[in-house]
VOGU-3710 file (C-alpha; in Angstrom, 3 decimals, decimal comma):
1> vedpygaaag> -0,116/-0,149/0,095  1,343/3,268/-1,589  -0,267/5,744/1,597  -2,590/6,022/4,883  -5,306/6,667/2,603  -5,224/2,876/0,876  -4,416/1,135/4,084  -7,487/2,221/5,179  -9,562/1,560/2,613  -12,204/-1,710/3,683
11> adavvlltew> -10,457/-1,757/7,206  -12,323/-2,222/10,275  -9,762/-0,314/12,567  -6,907/2,018/12,199  -4,265/1,998/14,631  -2,071/5,236/14,627  1,524/4,184/16,369  3,576/7,538/15,719  3,353/10,919/15,971  5,277/11,829/12,540
21> nefrgldltq> 3,936/14,876/11,064  3,092/13,125/8,058  0,422/11,552/9,712  -0,604/14,670/11,695  -2,787/16,139/8,723  -4,804/13,512/7,607  -8,117/13,872/6,157  -9,948/11,987/8,951  -13,064/12,372/6,577  -11,615/10,633/3,639
31> iagamaaprm> -9,996/7,834/5,740  -13,623/7,523/7,865  -15,320/7,173/4,504  -13,193/4,302/2,941  -13,443/2,385/5,917  -15,897/-0,878/6,528  -16,081/0,260/10,099  -14,517/3,281/10,968  -12,978/3,212/14,365  -9,560/4,450/15,665
41> adlrnvyppe> -7,063/3,651/18,240  -4,636/6,996/18,492  -1,896/5,802/20,758  0,295/8,863/20,259  -2,739/11,243/20,769  -2,406/12,892/17,583  -6,419/14,161/17,152  -8,827/15,048/19,510  -11,666/13,201/20,115  -14,045/16,015/18,709
51> dvkaagfqay> -12,636/15,854/15,587  -12,647/12,203/15,076  -15,913/12,096/15,772  -16,972/14,617/13,568  -15,045/12,914/10,674  -17,507/10,583/10,833  -15,483/7,591/12,938  -18,128/5,260/15,062  -15,566/4,750/17,887  -12,050/6,081/18,966
61> vavgrpgfgl> -10,165/5,244/21,997  -6,765/6,959/23,038  -4,210/6,680/25,957  -5,091/9,152/29,130  -8,115/10,691/27,440  -11,583/9,886/26,805  -12,570/8,305/23,866  -16,301/7,474/22,706  -18,234/4,290/20,986  -17,017/1,810/23,225
71> eg> -19,630/2,083/25,894  -21,663/-1,404/26,782
//
């Protein structure tokens, strides 16, 4: 896969493991739209939960701050 958008296509979840600059400015709406089930684990706290939710993700988990979509 050539880029993060291609990697997310059809995926049930994405896991962000780095805070490198090339991953800080991704089009989250495009990524969520390409996924089978838009869920994100942001292990570097790169994206604010409200931005992820506004982009259309169903679930978000991060380290040391609240997420959403994992209740019950």
